[in-house]
Steps between C-alpha positions, in 0.01 A plus 500: 500500500261228611470471876488117497431242236184402673382876518304595198535874550805703365590864544700685227644841554589709198551859392194666340426806280434806715137558594330760287554842657738366764872595522742238600536137431250223560516121570254222419425226753325213326346199679476191257336174538766241397294209624239288321194604705328834550661713774307771681687811630404798703437796260644758757854627488481833699621616734825372349691407828214272612530283185859553375851509650746657273865449525714781313872524499733737326749355251763491785264295724386784730140434590229768452250529782151397379206531739345151552242302689158596644160367534164635378138412559304390193120463531389169376257656252779709350744205427545440129685209332653407167503137370792426284476190275812312391773745383268804549652802672377808681733805557529848633726784421666698785685829492843484654409805721213293647748244627779745616396853612648749274610226244849384449809708426694459173674174491469115442293289737391128547130459602308205610166458681324248715108487454335398822131462579312396806157628402194339334373151490542232242778688335881493501627589850878508565821636369656486147841658412560652160792506270757782538537757246740788426381856461693797381374843610631768258 
């Protein structure tokens, strides 16, 4: 989902293959430059609640409590960036149990996420909502 037609950054949420050696399901969060000019993004995504706000609901619409928000201190010399050219993307995989303590119970869910960044200089700062996906936990 594109945040705004004038915003060249898009966030896509998808399911991912489980991480090697990890139990449970994984998600992939991908930032993509859909504009015509290079776009710089902060190369820091953890701790998760500082940069992502997840919305998870059971199939019947019952919301799942997901910890969110927070602030961190990043030393200026430790800040790293990624520059995405037109249609380039950068993504990370996350385990469900990193998002929801103890993971999700068996069932069907809808999940979306908002990426939000207020750190760094000369990089994307703001909020971008993702698409909504369905996830089935066996």
